[in-house]
C-alpha positions as CSV (number, residue, x, y, z in Angstrom):
1,M,43.8,-81.2,60.7
2,Y,41.0,-81.6,63.2
3,D,39.1,-84.3,61.3
4,D,38.5,-86.4,64.4
5,V,37.0,-83.5,66.3
6,L,34.8,-82.5,63.4
7,Q,33.6,-86.1,63.1
8,R,32.6,-86.2,66.7
9,M,30.7,-82.9,66.3
10,R,28.9,-84.3,63.3
11,Q,27.9,-87.4,65.3
12,C,26.5,-85.2,68.0
13,I,24.5,-83.3,65.4
14,S,23.1,-86.6,63.9
15,Q,22.1,-87.8,67.4
16,Q,20.8,-84.4,68.5
17,W,23.2,-84.5,71.4
18,Y,24.2,-80.9,71.7
19,F,23.0,-77.6,73.1
20,I,23.2,-74.0,72.0
21,T,24.1,-71.5,74.6
22,P,21.9,-68.5,75.4
23,H,24.6,-66.2,74.0
24,A,24.6,-68.1,70.7
25,T,20.8,-68.1,70.6
26,R,20.7,-64.3,70.9
27,A,23.4,-63.9,68.2
28,M,21.5,-66.4,65.9
29,K,18.3,-64.4,66.4
30,D,20.0,-61.1,65.6
31,D,21.5,-62.7,62.4
32,G,18.4,-64.5,61.3
33,I,20.0,-67.9,61.6
34,G,18.2,-71.0,62.9
35,R,19.2,-74.2,64.5
36,Y,19.2,-76.1,61.2
37,D,21.6,-73.5,59.7
38,V,24.0,-74.2,62.6
39,E,23.6,-78.0,62.1
40,Y,24.2,-77.7,58.4
41,A,27.2,-75.5,58.8
42,I,28.8,-78.1,61.0
43,L,27.9,-80.9,58.7
44,V,29.3,-79.3,55.5
45,G,32.0,-77.0,57.0
46,K,35.6,-77.3,58.0
47,I,37.4,-76.3,61.2
48,I,39.6,-73.3,60.3
49,V,41.1,-72.7,63.7
50,R,41.3,-74.0,67.3
51,Q,41.3,-71.5,70.1
52,R,41.7,-71.7,73.8
53,D,38.9,-70.0,75.8
54,F,40.4,-67.5,78.3
55,A,37.7,-68.0,80.9
56,T,37.6,-71.8,80.9
57,S,40.9,-72.9,79.3
58,E,38.9,-75.2,77.1
59,Y,39.4,-75.5,73.4
60,K,36.8,-74.1,71.0
61,Y,36.8,-74.5,67.2
62,R,35.8,-72.1,64.5
63,I,34.0,-73.9,61.7
64,L,33.6,-72.2,58.3
65,G,30.5,-73.5,56.6
66,S,27.2,-72.2,55.2
67,T,23.6,-71.9,56.1
68,Y,21.1,-74.3,54.5
69,A,20.4,-71.6,52.0
70,G,24.0,-71.3,51.0
71,R,24.9,-68.1,52.9
72,P,28.5,-68.3,54.3
73,M,28.7,-68.5,58.1
74,E,31.0,-69.4,61.0
75,V,30.2,-71.5,64.0
76,V,32.1,-71.6,67.2
77,A,31.8,-74.9,69.0
78,N,33.5,-77.2,71.5
79,T,33.3,-80.8,72.3
80,N,32.6,-80.7,76.0
């Protein structure tokens, strides 16, 4: 359904043109997840839902994927 959005996200991953928020960095540390796990989840995952952020009114996407080691995980990302 959101194949074009996911394709743009994957291009950003391949070009290293993205950033991880401080909030996400803390959550990743707490969960033992690294940057490569996030990249991998986006590269192999699927968008399961689009949500509107209440604070910014921007769309964000929940991606269901897995870590590089195969552990299931979700990533919340946007295209801004």
